[in-house]
C-alpha atoms as a printed R data frame, in Angstrom:
    type eleno elety resid chain resno       x       y       z
1   ATOM     1    CA   MET     A     1  72.986 130.078  84.919
2   ATOM     2    CA   ARG     A     2  72.939 126.303  84.957
3   ATOM     3    CA   PHE     A     3  71.088 124.068  82.488
4   ATOM     4    CA   VAL     A     4  71.123 120.437  81.381
5   ATOM     5    CA   GLN     A     5  71.679 118.970  77.922
6   ATOM     6    CA   VAL     A     6  70.437 115.466  77.108
7   ATOM     7    CA   SER     A     7  70.682 113.838  73.697
8   ATOM     8    CA   ASP     A     8  69.884 110.773  71.629
9   ATOM     9    CA   LEU     A     9  67.216 109.044  73.721
10  ATOM    10    CA   HIS     A    10  66.120 106.713  70.888
11  ATOM    11    CA   ILE     A    11  62.883 105.867  72.696
12  ATOM    12    CA   VAL     A    12  61.157 102.722  71.396
13  ATOM    13    CA   PRO     A    13  57.730 101.272  72.281
14  ATOM    14    CA   ASN     A    14  57.493  99.901  75.821
15  ATOM    15    CA   GLY     A    15  59.061  96.490  76.291
16  ATOM    16    CA   GLN     A    16  61.336  96.694  73.267
17  ATOM    17    CA   LYS     A    17  65.136  96.878  73.362
18  ATOM    18    CA   LEU     A    18  67.615  98.648  71.130
19  ATOM    19    CA   HIS     A    19  71.160  97.319  70.691
20  ATOM    20    CA   GLY     A    20  70.528  95.055  73.670
21  ATOM    21    CA   LEU     A    21  69.531  97.916  75.980
22  ATOM    22    CA   ASP     A    22  66.236  99.382  77.225
23  ATOM    23    CA   PRO     A    23  66.021 103.066  76.143
24  ATOM    24    CA   VAL     A    24  62.865 103.708  78.176
25  ATOM    25    CA   ARG     A    25  64.315 102.390  81.428
26  ATOM    26    CA   ARG     A    26  67.534 104.321  80.875
27  ATOM    27    CA   PHE     A    27  65.747 107.594  80.169
28  ATOM    28    CA   LYS     A    28  63.686 107.128  83.333
29  ATOM    29    CA   GLN     A    29  66.959 106.757  85.244
30  ATOM    30    CA   CYS     A    30  68.310 109.843  83.528
31  ATOM    31    CA   ILE     A    31  65.244 111.886  84.518
32  ATOM    32    CA   ALA     A    32  65.479 110.673  88.115
33  ATOM    33    CA   ASP     A    33  69.112 111.776  88.280
34  ATOM    34    CA   ILE     A    34  68.410 115.172  86.690
35  ATOM    35    CA   ASN     A    35  65.637 115.747  89.221
36  ATOM    36    CA   THR     A    36  68.175 115.499  92.042
37  ATOM    37    CA   HIS     A    37  69.712 118.732  90.677
38  ATOM    38    CA   ALA     A    38  66.433 120.426  89.736
39  ATOM    39    CA   GLU     A    39  66.617 123.190  92.348
40  ATOM    40    CA   SER     A    40  69.816 124.571  90.821
41  ATOM    41    CA   VAL     A    41  69.017 124.026  87.117
42  ATOM    42    CA   GLU     A    42  66.996 126.408  84.904
43  ATOM    43    CA   PHE     A    43  65.929 124.106  82.078
44  ATOM    44    CA   CYS     A    44  66.695 120.962  80.077
45  ATOM    45    CA   VAL     A    45  67.345 120.854  76.336
46  ATOM    46    CA   ILE     A    46  67.146 117.538  74.461
47  ATOM    47    CA   THR     A    47  69.138 117.746  71.234
48  ATOM    48    CA   GLY     A    48  67.354 115.256  69.020
49  ATOM    49    CA   ASP     A    49  66.847 111.621  68.174
50  ATOM    50    CA   LEU     A    50  64.006 111.632  70.654
51  ATOM    51    CA   CYS     A    51  62.640 108.358  69.254
52  ATOM    52    CA   ASP     A    52  64.424 105.673  67.285
53  ATOM    53    CA   GLN     A    53  61.828 105.327  64.516
54  ATOM    54    CA   GLY     A    54  59.940 108.599  64.864
55  ATOM    55    CA   ASP     A    55  56.682 106.699  65.401
56  ATOM    56    CA   PRO     A    56  53.574 108.063  67.185
57  ATOM    57    CA   GLU     A    57  53.587 105.314  69.835
58  ATOM    58    CA   SER     A    58  57.120 106.187  70.921
59  ATOM    59    CA   TYR     A    59  56.400 109.937  70.959
60  ATOM    60    CA   LYS     A    60  53.364 109.312  73.163
61  ATOM    61    CA   LEU     A    61  55.542 107.292  75.516
62  ATOM    62    CA   LEU     A    62  58.139 110.083  75.538
63  ATOM    63    CA   ARG     A    63  55.453 112.629  76.414
64  ATOM    64    CA   LYS     A    64  54.416 110.455  79.346
65  ATOM    65    CA   LEU     A    65  58.030 110.067  80.519
66  ATOM    66    CA   LEU     A    66  58.647 113.818  80.370
67  ATOM    67    CA   LYS     A    67  55.851 114.396  82.875
68  ATOM    68    CA   GLY     A    68  58.293 113.068  85.463
69  ATOM    69    CA   LEU     A    69  60.892 115.747  84.703
70  ATOM    70    CA   LYS     A    70  60.819 118.585  87.228
71  ATOM    71    CA   LEU     A    71  62.359 121.126  84.802
72  ATOM    72    CA   PRO     A    72  61.058 123.083  81.832
73  ATOM    73    CA   TYR     A    73  62.335 121.408  78.677
74  ATOM    74    CA   HIS     A    74  63.041 122.245  75.049
75  ATOM    75    CA   LEU     A    75  62.698 119.435  72.503
76  ATOM    76    CA   MET     A    76  64.709 119.283  69.294
77  ATOM    77    CA   VAL     A    77  64.570 116.759  66.465
78  ATOM    78    CA   GLY     A    78  67.276 114.534  64.987
79  ATOM    79    CA   ASN     A    79  67.636 112.335  61.936
80  ATOM    80    CA   HIS     A    80  65.649 109.509  63.594
81  ATOM    81    CA   ASP     A    81  62.697 111.835  64.224
82  ATOM    82    CA   ARG     A    82  59.784 112.725  61.966
83  ATOM    83    CA   ARG     A    83  58.427 116.242  62.255
84  ATOM    84    CA   GLU     A    84  54.841 115.405  61.298
85  ATOM    85    CA   ASP     A    85  54.435 112.699  63.936
86  ATOM    86    CA   PHE     A    86  56.393 114.756  66.458
87  ATOM    87    CA   PHE     A    87  54.016 117.715  66.091
88  ATOM    88    CA   LYS     A    88  50.969 115.463  66.317
89  ATOM    89    CA   VAL     A    89  52.017 114.359  69.800
90  ATOM    90    CA   PHE     A    90  53.659 117.662  70.811
91  ATOM    91    CA   PRO     A    91  51.417 120.237  69.085
92  ATOM    92    CA   ALA     A    92  52.631 123.054  71.341
93  ATOM    93    CA   ALA     A    93  56.297 122.477  70.464
94  ATOM    94    CA   ALA     A    94  58.022 125.568  69.131
95  ATOM    95    CA   ARG     A    95  58.426 125.967  65.375
96  ATOM    96    CA   ASP     A    96  59.533 128.756  63.072
97  ATOM    97    CA   ARG     A    97  57.438 130.376  60.308
98  ATOM    98    CA   ALA     A    98  58.537 127.721  57.805
99  ATOM    99    CA   GLY     A    99  57.497 124.853  60.079
100 ATOM   100    CA   PHE     A   100  60.962 123.799  61.238
101 ATOM   101    CA   VAL     A   101  61.544 122.881  64.889
102 ATOM   102    CA   GLN     A   102  63.482 126.060  65.638
103 ATOM   103    CA   SER     A   103  63.079 128.421  68.570
104 ATOM   104    CA   GLU     A   104  64.739 131.091  70.652
105 ATOM   105    CA   LEU     A   105  65.040 131.544  74.413
106 ATOM   106    CA   VAL     A   106  66.137 134.976  75.641
107 ATOM   107    CA   THR     A   107  67.463 135.146  79.202
108 ATOM   108    CA   ASP     A   108  69.586 137.426  81.346
109 ATOM   109    CA   SER     A   109  72.520 135.094  80.654
110 ATOM   110    CA   GLY     A   110  72.219 135.291  76.873
111 ATOM   111    CA   VAL     A   111  70.281 134.105  73.853
112 ATOM   112    CA   PHE     A   112  69.731 130.368  73.323
113 ATOM   113    CA   LEU     A   113  69.001 129.223  69.759
114 ATOM   114    CA   PHE     A   114  67.593 125.734  69.133
115 ATOM   115    CA   LEU     A   115  68.075 124.686  65.502
116 ATOM   116    CA   ASP     A   116  66.545 122.075  63.204
117 ATOM   117    CA   SER     A   117  69.243 120.383  61.096
118 ATOM   118    CA   VAL     A   118  67.112 117.454  59.896
119 ATOM   119    CA   ASP     A   119  66.869 116.479  56.234
120 ATOM   120    CA   GLU     A   120  63.931 114.087  56.471
121 ATOM   121    CA   GLY     A   121  64.599 110.703  54.933
122 ATOM   122    CA   GLU     A   122  68.361 111.190  55.247
123 ATOM   123    CA   HIS     A   123  70.753 110.581  58.128
124 ATOM   124    CA   ALA     A   124  73.061 113.445  57.163
125 ATOM   125    CA   GLY     A   125  71.961 116.935  58.180
126 ATOM   126    CA   VAL     A   126  71.181 120.046  56.186
127 ATOM   127    CA   TYR     A   127  70.663 123.730  56.961
128 ATOM   128    CA   CYS     A   128  68.709 125.222  54.075
129 ATOM   129    CA   GLU     A   129  68.248 128.854  53.052
130 ATOM   130    CA   ARG     A   130  64.964 129.248  54.958
131 ATOM   131    CA   ARG     A   131  66.588 128.016  58.151
132 ATOM   132    CA   ARG     A   132  69.678 130.151  57.513
133 ATOM   133    CA   ALA     A   133  67.451 133.219  57.160
134 ATOM   134    CA   TRP     A   134  65.852 132.501  60.540
135 ATOM   135    CA   LEU     A   135  69.231 132.034  62.220
136 ATOM   136    CA   SER     A   136  70.711 135.125  60.586
137 ATOM   137    CA   GLU     A   137  67.814 137.213  61.884
138 ATOM   138    CA   ARG     A   138  68.155 135.808  65.411
139 ATOM   139    CA   LEU     A   139  71.912 136.452  65.465
140 ATOM   140    CA   GLU     A   140  71.437 140.021  64.300
141 ATOM   141    CA   GLN     A   141  68.742 140.683  66.892
142 ATOM   142    CA   ALA     A   142  70.952 139.294  69.665
143 ATOM   143    CA   GLY     A   143  73.248 142.283  69.288
144 ATOM   144    CA   GLU     A   144  76.062 142.201  71.823
145 ATOM   145    CA   ARG     A   145  74.467 139.539  74.015
146 ATOM   146    CA   PRO     A   146  76.137 136.115  74.319
147 ATOM   147    CA   VAL     A   147  74.633 133.482  72.027
148 ATOM   148    CA   TYR     A   148  74.526 129.722  72.651
149 ATOM   149    CA   VAL     A   149  73.594 127.491  69.718
150 ATOM   150    CA   PHE     A   150  72.121 123.966  69.867
151 ATOM   151    CA   MET     A   151  71.671 121.502  66.994
152 ATOM   152    CA   HIS     A   152  71.560 117.774  66.401
153 ATOM   153    CA   HIS     A   153  74.176 117.191  63.712
154 ATOM   154    CA   PRO     A   154  77.823 118.187  64.036
155 ATOM   155    CA   PRO     A   155  78.516 120.730  61.265
156 ATOM   156    CA   PHE     A   156  82.009 119.300  60.629
157 ATOM   157    CA   GLU     A   157  83.863 115.980  60.541
158 ATOM   158    CA   ILE     A   158  84.966 114.597  63.913
159 ATOM   159    CA   GLY     A   159  87.413 111.993  62.563
160 ATOM   160    CA   PHE     A   160  85.138 108.942  62.745
161 ATOM   161    CA   PRO     A   161  84.241 107.883  59.148
162 ATOM   162    CA   SER     A   162  81.071 106.077  60.265
163 ATOM   163    CA   LEU     A   163  79.774 109.357  61.708
164 ATOM   164    CA   ASP     A   164  81.347 111.837  59.303
165 ATOM   165    CA   ARG     A   165  79.242 110.514  56.428
166 ATOM   166    CA   MET     A   166  76.200 111.695  58.429
167 ATOM   167    CA   ALA     A   167  77.387 115.177  59.462
168 ATOM   168    CA   LEU     A   168  75.835 118.470  58.335
169 ATOM   169    CA   ASN     A   169  76.162 119.196  54.624
170 ATOM   170    CA   ASP     A   170  77.848 122.497  53.680
171 ATOM   171    CA   GLY     A   171  79.246 123.070  57.146
172 ATOM   172    CA   GLU     A   172  81.586 125.872  56.078
173 ATOM   173    CA   ARG     A   173  78.718 128.183  55.109
174 ATOM   174    CA   PHE     A   174  77.165 127.415  58.461
175 ATOM   175    CA   ARG     A   175  80.411 128.277  60.270
176 ATOM   176    CA   GLU     A   176  80.631 131.607  58.454
177 ATOM   177    CA   LEU     A   177  77.118 132.436  59.639
178 ATOM   178    CA   LEU     A   178  77.916 131.514  63.245
179 ATOM   179    CA   GLU     A   179  81.062 133.645  63.185
180 ATOM   180    CA   SER     A   180  79.393 136.618  61.468
181 ATOM   181    CA   THR     A   181  78.588 138.477  64.689
182 ATOM   182    CA   GLY     A   182  81.331 137.204  66.974
183 ATOM   183    CA   GLN     A   183  78.804 136.565  69.750
184 ATOM   184    CA   VAL     A   184  78.408 132.756  69.606
185 ATOM   185    CA   ARG     A   185  80.011 131.548  72.837
186 ATOM   186    CA   HIS     A   186  79.397 127.807  72.435
187 ATOM   187    CA   LEU     A   187  77.904 125.241  70.063
188 ATOM   188    CA   PHE     A   188  76.188 122.197  71.591
189 ATOM   189    CA   PHE     A   189  75.238 119.173  69.487
190 ATOM   190    CA   GLY     A   190  74.287 115.491  69.769
191 ATOM   191    CA   HIS     A   191  74.158 112.754  67.109
192 ATOM   192    CA   VAL     A   192  77.658 111.356  67.739
193 ATOM   193    CA   HIS     A   193  76.875 109.415  70.948
194 ATOM   194    CA   ARG     A   194  80.325 110.381  72.228
195 ATOM   195    CA   PRO     A   195  81.974 112.987  74.440
196 ATOM   196    CA   VAL     A   196  83.667 115.313  71.945
197 ATOM   197    CA   SER     A   197  84.848 118.874  72.560
198 ATOM   198    CA   GLY     A   198  87.153 121.458  71.063
199 ATOM   199    CA   SER     A   199  86.896 124.536  68.858
200 ATOM   200    CA   TRP     A   200  85.788 125.039  65.267
201 ATOM   201    CA   GLY     A   201  87.149 128.251  63.873
202 ATOM   202    CA   SER     A   202  86.388 130.726  66.657
203 ATOM   203    CA   VAL     A   203  83.479 128.666  68.058
204 ATOM   204    CA   PRO     A   204  83.978 126.286  71.018
205 ATOM   205    CA   PHE     A   205  81.823 123.151  70.859
206 ATOM   206    CA   SER     A   206  80.868 120.044  72.816
207 ATOM   207    CA   ALA     A   207  78.931 116.839  72.226
208 ATOM   208    CA   LEU     A   208  77.915 114.127  74.666
209 ATOM   209    CA   PRO     A   209  77.005 110.439  74.933
210 ATOM   210    CA   GLY     A   210  73.434 109.307  74.412
211 ATOM   211    CA   THR     A   211  71.213 107.973  77.158
212 ATOM   212    CA   ASN     A   212  71.073 104.478  75.604
213 ATOM   213    CA   HIS     A   213  73.824 103.154  73.310
214 ATOM   214    CA   GLN     A   214  77.131 104.776  72.312
215 ATOM   215    CA   ILE     A   215  79.503 104.780  69.332
216 ATOM   216    CA   ALA     A   216  82.750 102.892  69.953
217 ATOM   217    CA   THR     A   217  86.165 104.442  69.360
218 ATOM   218    CA   ASP     A   218  87.045 103.545  65.784
219 ATOM   219    CA   PHE     A   219  88.917 105.900  63.452
220 ATOM   220    CA   GLU     A   220  88.774 103.510  60.475
221 ATOM   221    CA   MET     A   221  85.347 101.849  60.176
222 ATOM   222    CA   VAL     A   222  82.947 103.348  57.655
223 ATOM   223    CA   THR     A   223  80.171 100.775  57.919
224 ATOM   224    CA   PRO     A   224  78.534  99.233  59.855
225 ATOM   225    CA   MET     A   225  78.250 101.672  62.745
226 ATOM   226    CA   PRO     A   226  80.409 100.461  65.676
227 ATOM   227    CA   TYR     A   227  77.840 100.576  68.496
228 ATOM   228    CA   SER     A   228  78.869  99.986  72.105
229 ATOM   229    CA   HIS     A   229  77.452  99.790  75.630
230 ATOM   230    CA   GLY     A   230  79.730 102.587  76.812
231 ATOM   231    CA   PRO     A   231  78.776 104.883  79.706
232 ATOM   232    CA   ALA     A   232  75.612 106.931  79.218
233 ATOM   233    CA   ALA     A   233  75.670 110.563  80.313
234 ATOM   234    CA   TYR     A   234  74.013 113.950  80.198
235 ATOM   235    CA   ALA     A   235  75.679 117.356  80.502
236 ATOM   236    CA   ILE     A   236  75.331 119.896  83.286
237 ATOM   237    CA   VAL     A   237  76.366 123.279  81.883
238 ATOM   238    CA   ASP     A   238  77.339 126.316  83.949
239 ATOM   239    CA   LEU     A   239  77.421 129.710  82.237
240 ATOM   240    CA   GLU     A   240  79.314 132.642  83.681
241 ATOM   241    CA   ASP     A   241  80.292 136.000  82.178
242 ATOM   242    CA   ASN     A   242  83.478 134.736  80.549
243 ATOM   243    CA   ARG     A   243  83.315 130.998  81.040
244 ATOM   244    CA   THR     A   244  81.303 127.996  79.868
245 ATOM   245    CA   LEU     A   245  81.718 124.809  81.905
246 ATOM   246    CA   VAL     A   246  80.387 121.501  80.589
247 ATOM   247    CA   HIS     A   247  80.262 118.652  83.115
248 ATOM   248    CA   LEU     A   248  79.391 115.144  81.919
249 ATOM   249    CA   ASN     A   249  77.303 113.294  84.484
250 ATOM   250    CA   HIS     A   250  77.320 109.492  84.123
251 ATOM   251    CA   PHE     A   251  73.910 108.906  85.634
252 ATOM   252    CA   LEU     A   252  74.232 105.095  85.652
253 ATOM   253    CA   ASP     A   253  77.501 105.195  87.585
254 ATOM   254    CA   ASP     A   254  76.916 103.000  90.638
255 ATOM   255    CA   TYR     A   255  80.370 103.313  92.188
256 ATOM   256    CA   PRO     A   256  80.152 104.119  95.909
257 ATOM   257    CA   ARG     A   257  80.613 107.788  96.770
258 ATOM   258    CA   ARG     A   258  82.876 108.346  99.768
259 ATOM   259    CA   ASN     A   259  82.019 111.505 101.654
260 ATOM   260    CA   ASP     A   260  83.375 110.394 105.031
261 ATOM   261    CA   ALA     A   261  85.966 112.916 106.273
262 ATOM   262    CA   ARG     A   262  87.562 110.180 108.370
263 ATOM   263    CA   VAL     A   263  88.224 108.072 105.274
264 ATOM   264    CA   TRP     A   264  89.895 111.045 103.608
265 ATOM   265    CA   GLU     A   265  92.104 111.643 106.629
266 ATOM   266    CA   GLU     A   266  93.156 107.984 106.640
267 ATOM   267    CA   ARG     A   267  94.055 108.134 102.952
268 ATOM   268    CA   LYS     A   268  95.964 111.385 103.453
269 ATOM   269    CA   VAL     A   269  98.007 109.907 106.285
270 ATOM   270    CA   GLY     A   270  98.819 106.851 104.158
271 ATOM   271    CA   TRP     A   271  99.911 109.044 101.262
272 ATOM   272    CA   LEU     A   272 102.166 111.099 103.552
273 ATOM   273    CA   ASP     A   273 103.733 107.913 104.922
274 ATOM   274    CA   LYS     A   274 104.618 106.776 101.402
275 ATOM   275    CA   LEU     A   275 105.989 110.211 100.531
276 ATOM   276    CA   THR     A   276 108.251 110.380 103.585
277 ATOM   277    CA   GLY     A   277 109.226 106.702 103.495
278 ATOM   278    CA   ARG     A   278 107.813 105.957 106.941
């Protein structure tokens, strides 16, 4: 199975800019690029911070933009979102019994769990007892099937103080829950506006850049947030029986792509000349 992960759109009302960039224009470019792969991709998941201020006008604009996406999509919320306004514009969006933006997708390739880690009014995340109960039930029902978990906040520190103060609270309890069945194959999150990957306990994880602004490399700064105009990207994820591949696709990359076999042959000959000293 192949799917796409996008994160941290930070949509603002039309005509406005954020950190010197145009989030709407960039998301349009992202959608256009995703559509070029649509025939081979099953769905798109957007892991939160859909809008920068969580305002109705921006959600309405997002709904209009998503009409251009050729894939089914799953929307999640982040710390910049507001559930009440989100549901007003997306009334059919999935929610659990407690009203959190949580849902499950069961496929032949495994079980996909989309979590709500938002603590409204706060930038740090939280995963309360009601949400834990929902997740525990889903993990138990998954049985021996592979499980892939999606959330907005990283549930641990990533080594950047400016971001670590806004991670998920009580991450260790969350890790214990994820590891309880041994079936979680990968954890996908957003929020950090950076490509980050590794393992957390027994759980592999990955994060990705946003579609608008990024967070600069800074292992010391606590505040203010070190924003940058680094490369935007989305992830193309391939799932196989015993392998999870996460490809970052820099959709604004305008470098020329050389597919000419003759060019390759010329380069190969030049490389051989250097190797042999001719």
